[in-house]
N, C-alpha and C positions, 0 to 999 in steps of 0.2 A: 502494499500499500505504500504510493507515494503523501509523502509528510512535509511539509513546509512549516514553518516556523512560527511559534506561537504567537498571536497575535498579542499588542500591549491592551489592547480594550475586552469588553466583554465577549464572553464565546457565542453570545449573541446577535455579535457584529458580521457582517456580510463583506464581501470578496467584489467589490463593484468593477464591471467592464467601465472604463472610461472612453467615452466619444468623443473623443481629442482631450483629455485630460492631463495632468504630467505624469512624468515617467516620478517610476518611486524612486531609484539610484541617480543622483545625477552625476553625468560624466565629466564634470568642471574641472579645469588643470588645475593642480595644486598651486600653493599662494606660497611664497618666500617665507623662509622662519620668520616670523615674528608681525608679518604682514597680516592682514584678513583675505581671506579667498575671495575672488571677483567670483560677482554674479552675473552668470552667463544664463540667456535665455535658455523656457524649457521650451522643447518641441512639442508637440503636440504626439502619443501614440496610441494606436488603438489597441495594443495586447498588452495594456498596463493593468495593476490590481493597484486598489487600494482599499484599505478599512474603513468603514463609515457606517454608520449608528441607524441609518433611517431603512426600515424595510422597504422593499419592492414589491407591488403589487400584483399578485397574481394578473397573469395576462388574460384577456376576457374571454379567446378560443380556447385556450387550455380550461381553465372557468368552467364556460358553459358546457364543454365536450363531456365534461367530469360530472357535472349535477345530470344532464342527458341519460351518460351513462350508468349512473347508478340508478335514476329515474326509470330506465328501460328495463334493468334489469328486476328489480321490484316486482314493477308491473308482471313482466314476461313470466319470472316464476307464477306470481301467485294465479295468472289464467292457464296457465300448464297444469296448474293442482288441480281448480276448477274446472276443467274439461275434463281432466281424469276423473275426479269425483260425480260429476254429471253422468260419465259414463257406466261407473260404476253403481251409483248408489239407484233404488228401483224406484222411480219419480212415477206419480201415478201417467204424464202425457210423453210416452217415452221416444216419440218420433219428434216433438217438439224439444226434448231434452236432448236426444242424441245431436239434431242439428244445432244448437245452441253447445253444446258440448264440439263440435267439430271446429265451431266459428271461436268458439273461446282458446283452444288447443293451436290454433293456425295462428291468430292474432298474439299470444302467448310464444311461440316461436320464433315471429317477426320480430318481434322486442328483444329476444332473448338473441336472436343473430345481431340484434344493431348495437345492442351492448356490447357483444363478443367483436364485432368490427369497431367500434368506437374505441377499446381496448388495446385492438392493434396497430390501427391506423390513424390514432388522434391527435393532432399536430401540437408538438411540444411547446410551442409556442417561442418569442424572443426575450428571454432571461437576460436581463441588465446586471443581477446579481450571481453568486453564491454563496447561500448560509453556511456561516463556519461553526462548525458543533465539535465539541470534545468527543475523542473517538469511543466507541463501549466497549472495544477487547482492549486490554492491555495484553504487554509482549508483541514478539515479532508475529505479525498478521498478515493474510493477502488479501485479496478480495477476489469474491467470486462473482460469478456474471447468474446471478438466479435472485429473480423478484419475483416468481409465478409459474405456473406450467400453461395458464390459456391466455397470457397477455399482459408487459408489464404496466399497463397503464391503469387497468382496475385498483379499485380501492387504495388509491393516490403512491402509487408502488413503482409510477416512471419514471422517478430516479432514487429508488431503495438501493444502499448500499448493504453488502453482505460479507461478512470476515470468519475467517476459519483462519486458525493458529496454522504459522508454517511449520511443519513437520512432517518429519519425509516417512514414517510408520508412527501405527499410533501404539498405546501405551500395553507389551504386551497382558500384564495383569490384568487389563480392563476386557481382554477377550474372552469369553466363555466357550469351556470346552466343546466342537462341535458334537450333535448328536445326530440322528436319523434327521429329527425335521429340521434342524438349523442347516443341515447338508442339501435337505432340499429346498429351503429358501435362499441360502448361496447361489444353488444354482440357477433359479430366474433370475437374481441378480440381490437380493433381499439380504443385506447384514447387520447383524446386529447393533442397535442404535450405540450399543460403548463403546464400538469402534472404532468409533469418530471420536479423534483427539480433544476437537471443541466442545464436545459433550458435556454437561460440568461447568463446564467454564464462567466467573462469575462475569454479569454483563453489567457495565457500566454508565449511568444515568449520562447524558451527552451537553448538559446546560444546567444553569438554573432555573428550577422548572416547579412548578405543582401539580402532582400524583391527579389527574381528571378521573381517569377509571380503572379499574384492575379486575383482569379475567385471568380466571386460572380453574382448571380440572381436567383439560382434555389431555387426554393419555401420549404418549410420546411413540409414535411408530418406527418402524425398521426404515436405516439409511437404503436408499435407492439409488444403485448406483449401475444395473444392468440394464440392456435397453427395455428388455420385456419389463421389469419393473419400471422405468421410466413412461414407459407407455399409459400402463395399468395405473403407474399414479397420477398422471396428466387427464387421463379422464375422470379417475376421482375429484383433483383440483377442479375439474371443471363446473360439474355438481357443486365442490363446496364454493365456488365462483356465487350459485344460487341463491344460497340458504344464507350466507349473510358472512360480516367482517369476525365475527368468532370462528366460525370455520377456516376463514383463510387462514386468518391471525392465530390461529391456538391459543394457549395462553400468553396474554400480551398486557402490556402496559400504557398506556394513554400521558402523555406528560404534557401540559400547557408551559411552552416557552414564552409566551407572550405574544404581541404586535403582530396577533392572526397568524401564530408559526403553533403546532402542536407532533410532537416527536411521540413517533409508534415504535414499543421494543418489544415487535413479534418473537413467536415461537420460543416460548419461555421453556424449559424443564417442569412437567407439573409439580407442583409444592415449594417449588423454587420463591416463588415471589418474596420479597423481604417489604417489600411496602404499601399501602393501605390509602385510599380518596383520602384526596387534600391533603397529605403529608407534602414537605417542603426535601427538596433534593436537589443536592447541589452535582459538580460536575466530578467523575469519577467514584460517585457513591453507589454501592452496588444495588442494584433493583433488581435482580433475581439470578437466574443461571440461564446458560445456551442449553436450550432443548431441541427437538424433531416435532412441535407440535404444528398442524394447521397444514398449509399449501404450502410445503417445503421438500427437497428432496433428501438432505442430512444437514446435522445439527450445526448451525452457524449464527453468529450474532448480527442479528438484521436491523436497519436503525431507514427507517422512512417519517417523513418529515412531508407533512402535509398542512395544508392548510385551512381547515374545520374539523373539527372531532367525530362528526356524521362520517365517516370511514366510506361508507359505500358510495359519499356523494363529492369525495374530498379528491384534490388534483393536488400530484405530487411535487413536491418544492425542490431544486437541487442544492444536492449538500455536500459539502468540502470538512473531510475532519481532519485533524490535529493532537497531536499527543499530549497528554496535560502530564505525564511522566519525568 
């Protein structure tokens, strides 16, 4: 994971792409000893970044697509369930009920397809800033390219960051002795969750924030490593998308970072959450442990920054992580 120097201001500051601002590092020639340095005019540069404190508003197209995607997903799922119920229930007008069930089912499928399309092909907008937060995983780690199996844009995961420990092999003591059932699971690409080195690692708060929501109780599923396991897991995750945020994020904590920004710490280990609603947390404070709950292939520490706590309607916000060690 690339690191940048820790900013001198709050961790909620932003790196803003200047549209013609001054570069941060001056290339002025050095002055003779005892004399003040000469002032040279700064040339505009489009690739310079500066730390500022004013948050940037979410682009309208990004926000609108996120809201439409969430509404379409919820309405589509409700219509599909309604259509199935009308087909199965013994109603007094079977012909009318059958027609209504077909119409509801088709409308529901169309809305679900629209939500899936917006998850994959929605515009990411022209962002002028990248939010700076503290890394939620300490130690040497690498970023993994995974923010959901059915479309990175849904539930505000367009800019999600997933981290795992940078180790060559898992701890042999954490690997259970394989039996008949374990051997079959390994053959289809399912590995015990304890094989992952990141499983159980402390998950740290990324900012000075207030705990807004705590969800716990979902089990940690096996790691999906093989192609068959990932394909089957992708189908299951597609169903999770229709169910809601708890099914997608598993055990998770939502933090109110202020200024209209909310940090989601998803896929936590069951029973590991150490904070409660209303608690105040500081950067680097342990909020839970890395797990494998929800729509994720393997244990990892993931951070999702969004613009609303209503996660089904949330739009993802770009984030840059810095180390607080």
